[in-house]
C-alpha positions, 0 to 999 in steps of 0.5 A, a space after each residue: 726808587 724806594 724811599 727806604 724805611 725810617 730805620 735806614 734813614 737814621 744811619 750813622 753820619 759821624 766819622 773820625 773824632 766825632 765817633 767819641 761823642 754820645 748820640 745826644 751830643 751828635 744830635 745836639 751838634 746837628 740841631 745847632 747846625 740846622 739852626 744856623 742854616 735856618 738863621 741865614 738870610 734868604 740870599 745867603 741860603 740861596 748862595 749856599 745852595 750849590 746845585 739848585 737854580 731856584 731853591 729858597 733856603 735849603 742847603 745841599 749839605 742836608 743831602 748828605 745828612 739824613 738826621 739833619 734833614 729830619 730835625 726841622 719837621 718839614 722835610 723827608 729824607 729819601 734815597 733814590 738809586 744810592 743818592 739821598 735827597 732832603 725834600 721840603 714840604 709845607 703842610 696846612 692843617 694837622 697831618 698827624 691826625 689826618 687820614 687823607 691829604 691833598 698834595 700839590 706840586 707847583 709848576 716850573 720856577 719862572 726865570 724872573 724868580 730864579 736866584 731871587 729870594 725875595 720873589 721866591 719868598 713872596 710866592 711861597 707865602 702867597 701859595 701857603 696862604 692859599 693852601 691854608 684857606 683851602 684846608 679850612 674849606 675842605 677840612 683836610 690838610 693841603 700840602 705843598 711838596 717842593 720839587 727838587 731844587 725848589 723851596 728848600 728841597 735839595 737837588 737841581 731844578 734844572 734837571 726837571 722832567 728827567 727820570 730822577 725828579 719823578 723817582 724822588 717825588 714818588 719816594 717823597 710821597 711815600 715817605 710823607 704817607 709813612 711819616 704821618 700814617 696817611 691812608 690815602 692822598 689826592 694829587 694836584 699839580 700845575 704845568 710842570 707839577 701836573 706832568 709830575 702828577 701824571 708821571 707819579 701815576 705811571 710809576 704805579 703810585 698807590 693809595 691815591 683817591 683823586 688826581 687833578 693835573 692842570 695844564 700839563 705837558 705829557 709828551 715832551 717831544 711833541 710839545 717841543 715840536 708844537 712850539 718849534 712849528 709855531 716859530 717856523 723852526 726845526 727843534 734842536 731835539 730833532 737834530 740832536 735826539 740825544 738831548 731827550 734821552 733821559 727825559 721822562 715821557 708820561 704819555 709812553 707809560 700810560 700802560 703802567 698806571 696802577 688800576 684802582 676802581 676807587 681813584 678818579 682822575 680829572 685832566 684839566 686844561 684850557 683849549 687856548 693854552 699857549 704853553 702846553 698844547 691842549 691836544 696833549 691834555 685831551 689825548 692823555 685823558 682819552 688814553 687813560 680812559 681807554 685803558 680802563 681808568 676813571 679819567 675825565 677831561 675838563 676844560 676850564 678858563 685859565 688865568 693869564 694872557 697865555 691861558 695857562 694858569 689853572 692851579 686854583 681850579 685844580 686845587 678846588 676840584 681836587 678838594 671837591 673830589 676828595 670830599 666825595 663830590 660827583 663828576 657832575 658837581 666837579 664839572 659845574 665847579 670848574 665852569 666846564 664848557 
């Protein structure tokens, strides 16, 4: 689970004849390799990415080369259970001078975008532009942390919601804090990214000022039951329980959330959500509060016909929270019902 020290991330990677090269020559070779990878077209990069179904521009070759991962500046190397990952992040604002920052986790990549470099690139550009505006408004860096197998991170997006995704993201948050000397972070996430925020809390992540998960599904089995019942079906997970055996269930782990009297959690949802059931979001907030945490449920109006898109509201509320707004001010800003 631990990301390891920066010293460990700089282990030797040269073998065979390359051992005769000096450190500067090896670094130069790695830099040239990285430049060649970066110069590849979007489609070529996607084809070169072997295991991820949605990655834009990130090559799995970096998963075995810590030094190459870190040369670009927009990645951190983490080692989880003996296997390395190169996690991409996109910062709006100067992280090196920041004492606090907002980290955002995007939702699942929709099927229409997978293996489509043009759509992925457009989405990433739009999201980064949004984060730049928010960074200017709240005067702190906003950072998109790319989940495994997305937007330049190694890994497989098809393995989302499994234990490894949560452990890798926990290690990546710690690595980003360590890399830039950030005192406290605030976390926001949409849909699958919101579930990830909930998971990070249950993994005991520390130095969190605010957390705003939006439209999250915190109990996967119950969510599948909900979808199946609406279609008049029996979910395959009930007929074959093993399909969920290695999935990370946030709701079952609320007792593991670290106590922090200075942290505030706002669980955001739309009562009409057709993707992740609002009662789950309500139950998550209630159980957090019952466990002694500063946690509030906030209802807001989501974008889209499925009443699911709340990322913009979450990003606004987390900025307000991080800059000291009161609970009442945050509720008013959300247009809470």
